[in-house]
NUMIVEX-831966 format. One record per atom (N, C-alpha, C): atom name; x, y negated, z; residue number from 1; residue in three letters. Coordinates in steps of 0.05 Angstrom, whole numbers. Example, Ala and Ser with C-alpha at 12.3 -4.5 7.8 and 13.67 -1.06 7.14 Angstrom:
<rs>
   atom       c1       c2       c3     n   res
      N      264      114      156     1   ALA
     CA      246       90      156     1   ALA
      C      264       66      156     1   ALA
      N      257       45      142     2   SER
     CA      273       21      143     2   SER
      C      258       -1      157     2   SER
</rs>
This chain:
<rs>
   atom       c1       c2       c3     n   res
      N     3451    -2560     1849     1   UNK
     CA     3449    -2544     1814     1   UNK
      C     3442    -2574     1795     1   UNK
      N     3460    -2573     1779     2   UNK
     CA     3461    -2594     1758     2   UNK
      C     3437    -2580     1728     2   UNK
      N     3422    -2599     1729     3   UNK
     CA     3409    -2585     1706     3   UNK
      C     3407    -2609     1683     3   UNK
      N     3416    -2600     1663     4   UNK
     CA     3421    -2621     1643     4   UNK
      C     3393    -2624     1619     4   UNK
      N     3393    -2647     1608     5   UNK
     CA     3363    -2647     1596     5   UNK
      C     3375    -2635     1557     5   UNK
      N     3344    -2625     1556     6   UNK
     CA     3351    -2609     1529     6   UNK
      C     3350    -2622     1507     6   UNK
      N     3338    -2650     1516     7   UNK
     CA     3339    -2673     1487     7   UNK
      C     3353    -2699     1503     7   UNK
      N     3368    -2709     1485     8   UNK
     CA     3372    -2734     1491     8   UNK
      C     3352    -2748     1484     8   UNK
      N     3337    -2771     1495     9   UNK
     CA     3319    -2793     1486     9   UNK
      C     3327    -2821     1480     9   UNK
      N     3334    -2814     1463    10   UNK
     CA     3340    -2836     1442    10   UNK
      C     3318    -2847     1431    10   UNK
      N     3319    -2874     1427    11   UNK
     CA     3298    -2894     1414    11   UNK
      C     3285    -2881     1383    11   UNK
      N     3304    -2866     1366    12   UNK
     CA     3296    -2848     1352    12   UNK
      C     3276    -2820     1357    12   UNK
      N     3285    -2815     1383    13   UNK
     CA     3263    -2785     1389    13   UNK
      C     3251    -2799     1405    13   UNK
      N     3247    -2819     1413    14   UNK
     CA     3217    -2830     1428    14   UNK
      C     3191    -2840     1396    14   UNK
      N     3210    -2846     1380    15   UNK
     CA     3194    -2862     1355    15   UNK
      C     3182    -2835     1344    15   UNK
      N     3209    -2814     1344    16   UNK
     CA     3193    -2785     1330    16   UNK
      C     3162    -2773     1345    16   UNK
      N     3166    -2778     1371    17   UNK
     CA     3144    -2772     1391    17   UNK
      C     3118    -2780     1384    17   UNK
      N     3126    -2814     1377    18   UNK
     CA     3097    -2828     1376    18   UNK
      C     3085    -2824     1347    18   UNK
      N     3115    -2816     1316    19   UNK
     CA     3097    -2810     1300    19   UNK
      C     3082    -2787     1296    19   UNK
      N     3086    -2770     1312    20   UNK
     CA     3074    -2740     1311    20   UNK
      C     3044    -2738     1334    20   UNK
      N     3040    -2755     1334    21   UNK
     CA     3024    -2765     1366    21   UNK
      C     2996    -2761     1354    21   UNK
      N     2986    -2762     1328    22   UNK
     CA     2957    -2772     1315    22   UNK
      C     2943    -2800     1323    22   UNK
      N     2951    -2810     1321    23   UNK
     CA     2951    -2844     1322    23   UNK
      C     2936    -2854     1304    23   UNK
      N     2911    -2859     1304    24   UNK
     CA     2893    -2862     1284    24   UNK
      C     2894    -2904     1286    24   UNK
      N     2883    -2912     1270    25   UNK
     CA     2888    -2944     1263    25   UNK
      C     2873    -2957     1279    25   UNK
      N     2850    -2950     1298    26   UNK
     CA     2844    -2961     1322    26   UNK
      C     2863    -2963     1346    26   UNK
      N     2879    -2937     1348    27   UNK
     CA     2898    -2945     1374    27   UNK
      C     2922    -2959     1357    27   UNK
      N     2925    -2954     1331    28   UNK
     CA     2953    -2969     1334    28   UNK
      C     2942    -3003     1323    28   UNK
      N     2923    -3011     1318    29   UNK
     CA     2916    -3037     1320    29   UNK
      C     2919    -3046     1353    29   UNK
      N     2911    -3028     1376    30   UNK
     CA     2909    -3029     1406    30   UNK
      C     2933    -3032     1410    30   UNK
      N     2953    -3018     1398    31   UNK
     CA     2987    -3022     1413    31   UNK
      C     3001    -3040     1398    31   UNK
      N     2991    -3056     1374    32   UNK
     CA     3000    -3075     1355    32   UNK
      C     2997    -3093     1368    32   UNK
      N     2967    -3100     1375    33   UNK
     CA     2961    -3120     1392    33   UNK
      C     2972    -3130     1425    33   UNK
      N     2976    -3107     1426    34   UNK
     CA     2987    -3103     1458    34   UNK
      C     3016    -3109     1452    34   UNK
      N     3033    -3101     1441    35   UNK
     CA     3061    -3114     1438    35   UNK
      C     3070    -3138     1443    35   UNK
      N     3055    -3154     1424    36   UNK
     CA     3053    -3186     1425    36   UNK
      C     3055    -3201     1454    36   UNK
      N     3044    -3177     1473    37   UNK
     CA     3040    -3188     1498    37   UNK
      C     3064    -3188     1508    37   UNK
      N     3073    -3204     1534    38   UNK
     CA     3096    -3205     1558    38   UNK
      C     3092    -3183     1571    38   UNK
      N     3069    -3174     1580    39   UNK
     CA     3073    -3150     1600    39   UNK
      C     3061    -3126     1579    39   UNK
      N     3074    -3122     1553    40   UNK
     CA     3071    -3099     1534    40   UNK
      C     3083    -3072     1550    40   UNK
      N     3096    -3074     1566    41   UNK
     CA     3112    -3051     1574    41   UNK
      C     3093    -3032     1591    41   UNK
      N     3077    -3047     1596    42   UNK
     CA     3053    -3037     1617    42   UNK
      C     3035    -3015     1593    42   UNK
      N     3034    -3015     1574    43   UNK
     CA     3020    -2998     1557    43   UNK
      C     3032    -2963     1558    43   UNK
      N     3017    -2948     1559    44   UNK
     CA     3024    -2921     1557    44   UNK
      C     3036    -2913     1526    44   UNK
      N     3050    -2894     1523    45   UNK
     CA     3057    -2891     1494    45   UNK
      C     3034    -2867     1483    45   UNK
      N     3041    -2871     1452    46   UNK
     CA     3022    -2855     1436    46   UNK
      C     3022    -2827     1436    46   UNK
      N     3044    -2812     1458    47   UNK
     CA     3053    -2791     1456    47   UNK
      C     3032    -2780     1482    47   UNK
      N     3041    -2801     1505    48   UNK
     CA     3030    -2796     1533    48   UNK
      C     2993    -2800     1522    48   UNK
      N     2982    -2821     1500    49   UNK
     CA     2956    -2821     1502    49   UNK
      C     2943    -2796     1490    49   UNK
      N     2966    -2787     1468    50   UNK
     CA     2950    -2757     1453    50   UNK
      C     2948    -2740     1478    50   UNK
      N     2969    -2728     1493    51   UNK
     CA     2969    -2713     1515    51   UNK
      C     2944    -2712     1539    51   UNK
      N     2942    -2740     1541    52   UNK
     CA     2911    -2743     1549    52   UNK
      C     2896    -2744     1540    52   UNK
      N     2887    -2741     1515    53   UNK
     CA     2863    -2729     1506    53   UNK
      C     2865    -2706     1504    53   UNK
      N     2874    -2688     1495    54   UNK
     CA     2882    -2660     1496    54   UNK
      C     2873    -2650     1530    54   UNK
      N     2886    -2658     1548    55   UNK
     CA     2885    -2651     1572    55   UNK
      C     2856    -2659     1588    55   UNK
      N     2839    -2682     1574    56   UNK
     CA     2813    -2678     1579    56   UNK
      C     2793    -2665     1570    56   UNK
      N     2795    -2654     1547    57   UNK
     CA     2787    -2636     1534    57   UNK
      C     2794    -2611     1545    57   UNK
      N     2818    -2605     1546    58   UNK
     CA     2831    -2573     1562    58   UNK
      C     2811    -2576     1594    58   UNK
      N     2813    -2594     1602    59   UNK
     CA     2792    -2581     1637    59   UNK
      C     2765    -2597     1630    59   UNK
      N     2750    -2599     1603    60   UNK
     CA     2728    -2602     1599    60   UNK
      C     2707    -2624     1614    60   UNK
      N     2727    -2650     1613    61   UNK
     CA     2723    -2667     1629    61   UNK
      C     2690    -2681     1628    61   UNK
      N     2679    -2682     1647    62   UNK
     CA     2651    -2693     1648    62   UNK
      C     2645    -2721     1666    62   UNK
      N     2661    -2724     1682    63   UNK
     CA     2662    -2748     1702    63   UNK
      C     2690    -2758     1707    63   UNK
      N     2698    -2777     1685    64   UNK
     CA     2730    -2796     1693    64   UNK
      C     2733    -2824     1700    64   UNK
      N     2756    -2817     1709    65   UNK
     CA     2763    -2847     1731    65   UNK
      C     2788    -2856     1718    65   UNK
      N     2794    -2878     1715    66   UNK
     CA     2815    -2892     1714    66   UNK
      C     2815    -2920     1733    66   UNK
      N     2845    -2913     1739    67   UNK
     CA     2853    -2944     1762    67   UNK
      C     2866    -2954     1743    67   UNK
      N     2866    -2979     1733    68   UNK
     CA     2876    -2991     1720    68   UNK
      C     2883    -2990     1690    68   UNK
      N     2867    -3007     1667    69   UNK
     CA     2858    -3004     1647    69   UNK
      C     2875    -3020     1626    69   UNK
      N     2891    -3040     1635    70   UNK
     CA     2898    -3054     1612    70   UNK
      C     2888    -3064     1599    70   UNK
      N     2896    -3057     1569    71   UNK
     CA     2883    -3067     1553    71   UNK
      C     2863    -3042     1535    71   UNK
      N     2861    -3023     1546    72   UNK
     CA     2848    -3006     1534    72   UNK
      C     2852    -2975     1520    72   UNK
      N     2873    -2981     1515    73   UNK
     CA     2893    -2955     1500    73   UNK
      C     2884    -2935     1518    73   UNK
      N     2891    -2928     1541    74   UNK
     CA     2894    -2896     1554    74   UNK
      C     2859    -2899     1563    74   UNK
      N     2840    -2915     1562    75   UNK
     CA     2810    -2913     1562    75   UNK
      C     2802    -2895     1546    75   UNK
      N     2810    -2912     1516    76   UNK
     CA     2806    -2895     1490    76   UNK
      C     2814    -2866     1492    76   UNK
      N     2837    -2856     1498    77   UNK
     CA     2844    -2834     1492    77   UNK
      C     2832    -2821     1511    77   UNK
      N     2822    -2816     1535    78   UNK
     CA     2810    -2799     1553    78   UNK
      C     2790    -2796     1545    78   UNK
      N     2765    -2824     1536    79   UNK
     CA     2747    -2820     1528    79   UNK
      C     2742    -2799     1502    79   UNK
      N     2757    -2798     1488    80   UNK
     CA     2759    -2789     1463    80   UNK
      C     2756    -2753     1472    80   UNK
      N     2774    -2748     1500    81   UNK
     CA     2775    -2730     1506    81   UNK
      C     2751    -2716     1520    81   UNK
      N     2734    -2724     1530    82   UNK
     CA     2713    -2721     1545    82   UNK
      C     2690    -2711     1532    82   UNK
      N     2685    -2688     1548    83   UNK
     CA     2655    -2674     1542    83   UNK
      C     2633    -2692     1523    83   UNK
      N     2620    -2675     1510    84   UNK
     CA     2599    -2687     1502    84   UNK
      C     2573    -2707     1520    84   UNK
      N     2573    -2703     1534    85   UNK
     CA     2555    -2714     1555    85   UNK
      C     2570    -2731     1575    85   UNK
      N     2604    -2734     1572    86   UNK
     CA     2620    -2749     1593    86   UNK
      C     2615    -2773     1597    86   UNK
      N     2627    -2780     1622    87   UNK
     CA     2634    -2812     1618    87   UNK
      C     2658    -2820     1634    87   UNK
      N     2668    -2835     1638    88   UNK
     CA     2691    -2856     1644    88   UNK
      C     2688    -2882     1661    88   UNK
      N     2694    -2879     1678    89   UNK
     CA     2693    -2911     1703    89   UNK
      C     2718    -2926     1694    89   UNK
      N     2728    -2942     1697    90   UNK
     CA     2752    -2959     1691    90   UNK
      C     2752    -2981     1712    90   UNK
      N     2769    -2977     1733    91   UNK
     CA     2780    -3005     1752    91   UNK
      C     2801    -3022     1735    91   UNK
      N     2788    -3046     1736    92   UNK
     CA     2816    -3062     1725    92   UNK
      C     2812    -3095     1738    92   UNK
      N     2836    -3100     1757    93   UNK
     CA     2828    -3126     1770    93   UNK
      C     2827    -3148     1755    93   UNK
      N     2838    -3143     1723    94   UNK
     CA     2836    -3175     1711    94   UNK
      C     2819    -3177     1696    94   UNK
      N     2799    -3198     1694    95   UNK
     CA     2773    -3195     1680    95   UNK
      C     2777    -3202     1648    95   UNK
      N     2807    -3223     1648    96   UNK
     CA     2810    -3218     1617    96   UNK
      C     2823    -3190     1602    96   UNK
      N     2835    -3184     1624    97   UNK
     CA     2842    -3154     1605    97   UNK
      C     2825    -3143     1608    97   UNK
      N     2798    -3136     1627    98   UNK
     CA     2774    -3118     1622    98   UNK
      C     2762    -3127     1595    98   UNK
      N     2757    -3146     1591    99   UNK
     CA     2743    -3164     1563    99   UNK
      C     2762    -3150     1534    99   UNK
      N     2785    -3150     1539   100   UNK
     CA     2801    -3140     1519   100   UNK
      C     2796    -3110     1514   100   UNK
      N     2792    -3096     1537   101   UNK
     CA     2788    -3068     1532   101   UNK
      C     2764    -3062     1522   101   UNK
      N     2737    -3079     1542   102   UNK
     CA     2721    -3073     1520   102   UNK
      C     2718    -3079     1491   102   UNK
      N     2732    -3100     1487   103   UNK
     CA     2729    -3105     1455   103   UNK
      C     2742    -3083     1447   103   UNK
      N     2764    -3066     1453   104   UNK
     CA     2776    -3046     1440   104   UNK
      C     2765    -3022     1440   104   UNK
      N     2745    -3015     1466   105   UNK
     CA     2725    -2986     1464   105   UNK
      C     2706    -2996     1447   105   UNK
      N     2694    -3020     1440   106   UNK
     CA     2675    -3023     1421   106   UNK
      C     2687    -3015     1389   106   UNK
      N     2711    -3024     1384   107   UNK
     CA     2723    -3018     1361   107   UNK
      C     2727    -2991     1355   107   UNK
      N     2737    -2979     1374   108   UNK
     CA     2735    -2946     1378   108   UNK
      C     2705    -2937     1378   108   UNK
      N     2686    -2945     1386   109   UNK
     CA     2656    -2941     1385   109   UNK
      C     2657    -2917     1408   109   UNK
      N     2660    -2932     1432   110   UNK
     CA     2654    -2914     1457   110   UNK
      C     2652    -2926     1473   110   UNK
      N     2639    -2949     1476   111   UNK
     CA     2633    -2966     1498   111   UNK
      C     2607    -2962     1509   111   UNK
      N     2591    -2935     1491   112   UNK
     CA     2568    -2924     1505   112   UNK
      C     2579    -2908     1527   112   UNK
      N     2606    -2900     1532   113   UNK
     CA     2603    -2873     1550   113   UNK
      C     2622    -2889     1568   113   UNK
      N     2634    -2914     1566   114   UNK
     CA     2662    -2925     1587   114   UNK
      C     2647    -2951     1605   114   UNK
      N     2647    -2949     1628   115   UNK
     CA     2647    -2971     1643   115   UNK
      C     2666    -2986     1659   115   UNK
      N     2667    -3007     1651   116   UNK
     CA     2693    -3022     1669   116   UNK
      C     2683    -3040     1693   116   UNK
      N     2699    -3041     1717   117   UNK
     CA     2687    -3049     1738   117   UNK
      C     2710    -3068     1746   117   UNK
      N     2705    -3090     1745   118   UNK
     CA     2723    -3114     1749   118   UNK
      C     2721    -3122     1779   118   UNK
      N     2754    -3118     1798   119   UNK
     CA     2755    -3119     1816   119   UNK
      C     2782    -3110     1829   119   UNK
      N     2788    -3113     1851   120   UNK
     CA     2811    -3098     1867   120   UNK
      C     2801    -3065     1871   120   UNK
      N     2820    -3049     1860   121   UNK
     CA     2817    -3023     1847   121   UNK
      C     2810    -3007     1882   121   UNK
      N     2827    -3018     1901   122   UNK
     CA     2813    -3000     1927   122   UNK
      C     2794    -3014     1943   122   UNK
      N     2784    -3040     1931   123   UNK
     CA     2760    -3037     1942   123   UNK
      C     2733    -3018     1929   123   UNK
      N     2734    -3023     1895   124   UNK
     CA     2725    -3011     1881   124   UNK
      C     2720    -2977     1892   124   UNK
      N     2745    -2968     1896   125   UNK
     CA     2748    -2943     1902   125   UNK
      C     2735    -2933     1924   125   UNK
      N     2737    -2950     1947   126   UNK
     CA     2720    -2949     1971   126   UNK
      C     2693    -2952     1971   126   UNK
      N     2688    -2966     1952   127   UNK
     CA     2651    -2969     1946   127   UNK
      C     2642    -2945     1929   127   UNK
      N     2658    -2932     1921   128   UNK
     CA     2651    -2900     1917   128   UNK
      C     2647    -2886     1934   128   UNK
      N     2617    -2866     1931   129   UNK
     CA     2612    -2847     1951   129   UNK
      C     2640    -2829     1964   129   UNK
      N     2643    -2821     1979   130   UNK
     CA     2664    -2800     1980   130   UNK
      C     2651    -2774     1985   130   UNK
      N     2646    -2766     1950   131   UNK
     CA     2636    -2734     1945   131   UNK
      C     2654    -2724     1923   131   UNK
      N     2659    -2701     1926   132   UNK
     CA     2677    -2696     1899   132   UNK
      C     2663    -2693     1871   132   UNK
      N     2673    -2715     1854   133   UNK
     CA     2650    -2718     1828   133   UNK
      C     2665    -2723     1806   133   UNK
      N     2694    -2734     1810   134   UNK
     CA     2708    -2738     1786   134   UNK
      C     2727    -2709     1777   134   UNK
      N     2722    -2701     1753   135   UNK
     CA     2741    -2677     1751   135   UNK
      C     2765    -2683     1732   135   UNK
      N     2763    -2712     1726   136   UNK
     CA     2788    -2726     1711   136   UNK
      C     2792    -2749     1713   136   UNK
      N     2821    -2754     1724   137   UNK
     CA     2828    -2783     1737   137   UNK
      C     2856    -2795     1731   137   UNK
      N     2871    -2813     1720   138   UNK
     CA     2883    -2827     1710   138   UNK
      C     2890    -2851     1723   138   UNK
      N     2917    -2854     1745   139   UNK
     CA     2921    -2871     1761   139   UNK
      C     2952    -2884     1752   139   UNK
      N     2941    -2913     1742   140   UNK
     CA     2964    -2923     1740   140   UNK
      C     2961    -2957     1735   140   UNK
      N     2949    -2966     1769   141   UNK
     CA     2956    -2990     1778   141   UNK
      C     2981    -3000     1788   141   UNK
      N     2974    -3017     1809   142   UNK
     CA     2993    -3028     1819   142   UNK
      C     3017    -3013     1843   142   UNK
      N     3030    -3002     1839   143   UNK
     CA     3052    -2986     1841   143   UNK
      C     3058    -2977     1883   143   UNK
      N     3057    -3003     1896   144   UNK
     CA     3054    -3003     1917   144   UNK
      C     3038    -2998     1936   144   UNK
      N     3006    -2993     1916   145   UNK
     CA     2988    -2978     1935   145   UNK
      C     2978    -2955     1926   145   UNK
      N     2999    -2944     1915   146   UNK
     CA     2990    -2910     1904   146   UNK
      C     2990    -2894     1925   146   UNK
      N     2995    -2897     1945   147   UNK
     CA     2997    -2880     1966   147   UNK
      C     2962    -2885     1979   147   UNK
      N     2956    -2906     1977   148   UNK
     CA     2921    -2907     1986   148   UNK
      C     2904    -2903     1967   148   UNK
      N     2910    -2903     1940   149   UNK
     CA     2894    -2896     1921   149   UNK
      C     2892    -2867     1922   149   UNK
      N     2910    -2853     1925   150   UNK
     CA     2918    -2821     1923   150   UNK
      C     2893    -2817     1947   150   UNK
      N     2900    -2823     1976   151   UNK
     CA     2890    -2813     1993   151   UNK
      C     2855    -2818     1987   151   UNK
      N     2855    -2842     1982   152   UNK
     CA     2821    -2845     1972   152   UNK
      C     2810    -2824     1945   152   UNK
      N     2824    -2827     1931   153   UNK
     CA     2813    -2811     1901   153   UNK
      C     2813    -2782     1904   153   UNK
      N     2831    -2766     1927   154   UNK
     CA     2826    -2740     1923   154   UNK
      C     2799    -2734     1935   154   UNK
      N     2799    -2749     1957   155   UNK
     CA     2762    -2736     1960   155   UNK
      C     2743    -2735     1943   155   UNK
      N     2742    -2756     1929   156   UNK
     CA     2721    -2761     1908   156   UNK
      C     2728    -2744     1878   156   UNK
      N     2755    -2725     1881   157   UNK
     CA     2755    -2702     1866   157   UNK
      C     2739    -2682     1869   157   UNK
      N     2732    -2666     1847   158   UNK
     CA     2725    -2640     1840   158   UNK
      C     2746    -2614     1851   158   UNK
      N     2736    -2590     1855   159   UNK
     CA     2754    -2573     1856   159   UNK
      C     2768    -2566     1836   159   UNK
      N     2788    -2566     1824   160   UNK
     CA     2794    -2555     1799   160   UNK
      C     2803    -2585     1783   160   UNK
      N     2790    -2608     1791   161   UNK
     CA     2792    -2632     1784   161   UNK
      C     2831    -2634     1779   161   UNK
      N     2832    -2657     1749   162   UNK
     CA     2865    -2663     1741   162   UNK
      C     2867    -2693     1755   162   UNK
      N     2886    -2700     1763   163   UNK
     CA     2889    -2725     1781   163   UNK
      C     2927    -2731     1755   163   UNK
      N     2922    -2750     1744   164   UNK
     CA     2946    -2759     1724   164   UNK
      C     2961    -2783     1738   164   UNK
      N     2979    -2785     1749   165   UNK
     CA     2994    -2809     1761   165   UNK
      C     3025    -2818     1748   165   UNK
      N     3016    -2842     1732   166   UNK
     CA     3036    -2851     1717   166   UNK
      C     3058    -2863     1739   166   UNK
      N     3078    -2873     1717   167   UNK
     CA     3106    -2881     1724   167   UNK
      C     3108    -2870     1747   167   UNK
      N     3119    -2846     1757   168   UNK
     CA     3135    -2836     1780   168   UNK
      C     3160    -2838     1786   168   UNK
      N     3176    -2844     1752   169   UNK
     CA     3199    -2851     1760   169   UNK
      C     3211    -2879     1758   169   UNK
      N     3188    -2899     1752   170   UNK
     CA     3201    -2922     1756   170   UNK
      C     3231    -2930     1742   170   UNK
      N     3229    -2925     1718   171   UNK
     CA     3258    -2932     1699   171   UNK
      C     3276    -2916     1716   171   UNK
      N     3272    -2893     1728   172   UNK
     CA     3298    -2884     1738   172   UNK
      C     3300    -2892     1767   172   UNK
      N     3289    -2910     1783   173   UNK
     CA     3291    -2925     1804   173   UNK
      C     3287    -2912     1828   173   UNK
      N     3266    -2893     1823   174   UNK
     CA     3265    -2876     1848   174   UNK
      C     3290    -2851     1854   174   UNK
      N     3309    -2859     1839   175   UNK
     CA     3335    -2844     1848   175   UNK
      C     3356    -2854     1866   175   UNK
      N     3357    -2878     1867   176   UNK
     CA     3365    -2899     1879   176   UNK
      C     3348    -2924     1887   176   UNK
      N     3333    -2918     1914   177   UNK
     CA     3309    -2935     1914   177   UNK
      C     3313    -2963     1926   177   UNK
      N     3325    -2987     1919   178   UNK
     CA     3329    -3002     1929   178   UNK
      C     3315    -3024     1942   178   UNK
      N     3284    -3035     1930   179   UNK
     CA     3264    -3041     1932   179   UNK
      C     3237    -3024     1951   179   UNK
      N     3217    -3042     1962   180   UNK
     CA     3191    -3032     1982   180   UNK
      C     3179    -3010     1952   180   UNK
      N     3176    -3023     1937   181   UNK
     CA     3160    -3012     1915   181   UNK
      C     3165    -2982     1904   181   UNK
      N     3195    -2985     1904   182   UNK
     CA     3204    -2959     1895   182   UNK
      C     3201    -2940     1910   182   UNK
      N     3216    -2950     1942   183   UNK
     CA     3210    -2933     1969   183   UNK
      C     3183    -2918     1969   183   UNK
      N     3163    -2933     1962   184   UNK
     CA     3137    -2929     1970   184   UNK
      C     3132    -2907     1949   184   UNK
      N     3139    -2907     1919   185   UNK
     CA     3128    -2889     1906   185   UNK
      C     3153    -2866     1902   185   UNK
      N     3178    -2862     1916   186   UNK
     CA     3178    -2835     1926   186   UNK
      C     3175    -2816     1945   186   UNK
      N     3166    -2844     1966   187   UNK
     CA     3152    -2821     1991   187   UNK
      C     3131    -2818     1985   187   UNK
      N     3115    -2824     1961   188   UNK
     CA     3083    -2808     1952   188   UNK
      C     3090    -2784     1938   188   UNK
      N     3122    -2787     1920   189   UNK
     CA     3126    -2765     1899   189   UNK
      C     3128    -2739     1925   189   UNK
      N     3151    -2751     1944   190   UNK
     CA     3151    -2726     1957   190   UNK
      C     3130    -2710     1978   190   UNK
      N     3112    -2736     1982   191   UNK
     CA     3089    -2722     1993   191   UNK
      C     3070    -2705     1980   191   UNK
      N     3068    -2711     1948   192   UNK
     CA     3054    -2703     1939   192   UNK
      C     3059    -2667     1929   192   UNK
      N     3087    -2667     1927   193   UNK
     CA     3107    -2644     1934   193   UNK
      C     3094    -2629     1953   193   UNK
      N     3090    -2631     1967   194   UNK
     CA     3088    -2614     1999   194   UNK
      C     3064    -2609     2011   194   UNK
      N     3040    -2628     1986   195   UNK
     CA     3017    -2628     1990   195   UNK
      C     2997    -2602     1990   195   UNK
      N     2989    -2584     2011   196   UNK
     CA     2978    -2560     2008   196   UNK
      C     2956    -2558     1994   196   UNK
      N     2936    -2588     1985   197   UNK
     CA     2908    -2584     1980   197   UNK
      C     2916    -2587     1943   197   UNK
      N     2931    -2589     1942   198   UNK
     CA     2942    -2590     1908   198   UNK
      C     2958    -2570     1901   198   UNK
      N     2950    -2569     1870   199   UNK
     CA     2975    -2555     1853   199   UNK
      C     2991    -2585     1841   199   UNK
      N     3014    -2576     1840   200   UNK
     CA     3028    -2613     1819   200   UNK
      C     3050    -2602     1806   200   UNK
      N     3061    -2618     1786   201   UNK
     CA     3083    -2620     1770   201   UNK
      C     3087    -2646     1760   201   UNK
      N     3109    -2653     1765   202   UNK
     CA     3119    -2677     1755   202   UNK
      C     3133    -2672     1722   202   UNK
      N     3128    -2689     1708   203   UNK
     CA     3136    -2678     1681   203   UNK
      C     3155    -2707     1670   203   UNK
      N     3169    -2712     1649   204   UNK
     CA     3182    -2715     1638   204   UNK
      C     3175    -2728     1614   204   UNK
      N     3150    -2747     1617   205   UNK
     CA     3138    -2760     1599   205   UNK
      C     3129    -2788     1602   205   UNK
      N     3140    -2802     1585   206   UNK
     CA     3144    -2828     1590   206   UNK
      C     3158    -2839     1608   206   UNK
      N     3142    -2851     1626   207   UNK
     CA     3165    -2862     1648   207   UNK
      C     3162    -2844     1677   207   UNK
      N     3149    -2822     1670   208   UNK
     CA     3149    -2801     1691   208   UNK
      C     3113    -2792     1689   208   UNK
      N     3104    -2767     1695   209   UNK
     CA     3076    -2769     1696   209   UNK
      C     3072    -2746     1715   209   UNK
      N     3054    -2746     1731   210   UNK
     CA     3055    -2721     1757   210   UNK
      C     3028    -2715     1756   210   UNK
      N     3024    -2684     1754   211   UNK
     CA     2997    -2675     1745   211   UNK
      C     2997    -2656     1771   211   UNK
      N     2971    -2670     1777   212   UNK
     CA     2956    -2663     1809   212   UNK
      C     2926    -2642     1808   212   UNK
      N     2932    -2619     1814   213   UNK
     CA     2911    -2603     1803   213   UNK
      C     2893    -2609     1835   213   UNK
      N     2869    -2612     1845   214   UNK
     CA     2862    -2609     1862   214   UNK
      C     2852    -2580     1870   214   UNK
      N     2869    -2570     1895   215   UNK
     CA     2850    -2534     1894   215   UNK
      C     2834    -2533     1916   215   UNK
</rs>
């Protein structure tokens, strides 16, 4: 069956989404600063950020985890959606990026509820107790390690907890995977779709976002 898109996602349509995402001055400043970097494409879009804030509120998130923080835009969005006593733990490999994220979180007035741990994500995840603690998780780190992260994260999530996995379309490369990274993501996408431990939906947000709810 061929399913056509309901909207053609031109640059104008993408800009329209950004303009209607309630991006305040703090997030706009983070976006503008990050846009000057050569790796700026790693930044989530304003509409995705707004969605993540809303989702964190909808699940009444108290204990959140982010794997791959970059310059802090997504961390700000998650932290803003937390319950009043909520806390966010961020895992970031690069110490320079971690410091930029801390600066941006301070500017957002959120540094009191966000802790950034620097180092390889796998080591940091494995160091966490294998107990169902987290009710909201955002995975946006090195794609080649996604399957390992998924397997480590799921036992540490509460029943009913929500995991968001970013970049599951890899710019469309999952349709015809020609490299190991793409094949790894394709395999994970297929595995999650059949995983009876979770409910899942893959949606066309930014570069593809998979919603995973732990049963």
